[in-house]
N, C-alpha and C positions, 0 to 999 in steps of 0.2 A: 444393526447400525443405529447409533444414537446421534441426534443433532439437536440444535436449538440453543442459541445464546452461547456458543462455544467461542470465547474470545481470548482464551489463555490456556496454558498447559494445565493449570489447576482446575479450571472449569471442565476441561476434557477428561481429566482423571476422575473428577467427581461424577460426571455424567456416565462414564463407563462403569464406575462402581455402583451407582444407583440403578442403572438399567440392566446390568449384566451383559451388555452388548459386547461384540467382538471388535467393533470398529467405531470410530467417531468421524463425523463429517463436519468440517468447518465451512460454513456458508458465509452469511453476512458478516460474521466476526472477522473475516479476512479482508473486508473492504478497506482499501488503501494500504493493505499489508499483504501483498501476494506471497511473501516469504513465510507467513505465519503457519499455514498447514504443514509445511516441511519442518519448521522448527518444532512444532508440537509432536509430529510423528517421530522425528529423530530423538527427542527427549524421552518419549515413551519407550522407544527401543533401547536407547543407550544410557539414559539417566543423566546425560551431559546437558548442562544448562548453557545455552548459547546466548551471548549478549544480543541486545537489540542491534539491528544493522545500523551502521553509521549512515550519515546523510549521503555519503558517496555511494554506498551500497544500495541505499533506498532509491537513489536516482537511477542506478543501473537497472534495478528491477522494474521501475516504472517506465523507463524508456523502452525496455524490451517488451513489456506488456503493451504499451502504446503501439509499437511497430507491429506486433503480432496481431492485435485486434484490427488494425488498419489493413494488414495483409489478408487476414482471414475474411473480413467482410467487404473488402474493397474500400477505396478511399472515402467515397461519399457517405456510405453507411458507417464505416469504421470510425470515422471522425466523431460522429454522434455517439456511438457506443463507447468510445475511448474517453470521452469527456467526463463521464461520471467516475471512471477509475482515476483519472488525473485529479479530479476534485477531491476524492477521498485521500489520495496519496499526498496531495498538498496539505490537507488538514492534518494527517498523521505527522508529516515532516515538520509542520509548524508547531505542533504540540511537542514533538521531540526536542525542538530547538528553542522553545519558549518564544517564538516569534509573535509579536502583537497581532491581534485580530485585524487591525487596519492594514497592516502589510500583507497578511494572508489574503484579504479581500482584493487588494490591488493586484496581486499575482494571479488570483483566480480569474478576475475580470479580464486580464490580459491574455492568459493562456487558454481559458475555456471558450473564448469567442473566436479563436483563430481557425481558419480552414487551411492553413499552410503548415504542413508537417515540419519543414525546416525551421520556421519561426517558432513552433511549439518546442522543438528540441533545444534551440538556443535559449528560449525563455525559461524552460525547465532548468537548464544549467544556471542561468542568472538567478532564478528563484532559489535554487538550492545553495548557491554561493551566498546569497543574502541570508538565508536561514543559518548557514554556518557562522556568519558574522553575529547573528543574534545569539546563537549558542555559545559563542566565545565571550560575549559581553557579560 
């Protein structure tokens, strides 16, 4: 198995070729992009290039991840663990939508400091709606 700086299909294929390994592990390269390992694996298997997930799809992934982390660790610890994933996901979505850094910071400050899962879910929806407006501009 090969790993290290695997952030794209191209890097995965290059690492496999250079190492002669049978498998690739995507670690930090998937931060904020929980769909990335699956995309890379499917492309290696099928050769089909999948487009980057839309903001709507990204929001579905990150909401599910947030809920799963909070469920797995329990609310108190889960909230702390989930925040880093939310921060990375907001960064990726902001890059995807070309959202200005000032807006991203405002959303991060609002979402990453909340201990209320319902507030986080509503705020994620609001943030991704705002990102969609940035992408459309």
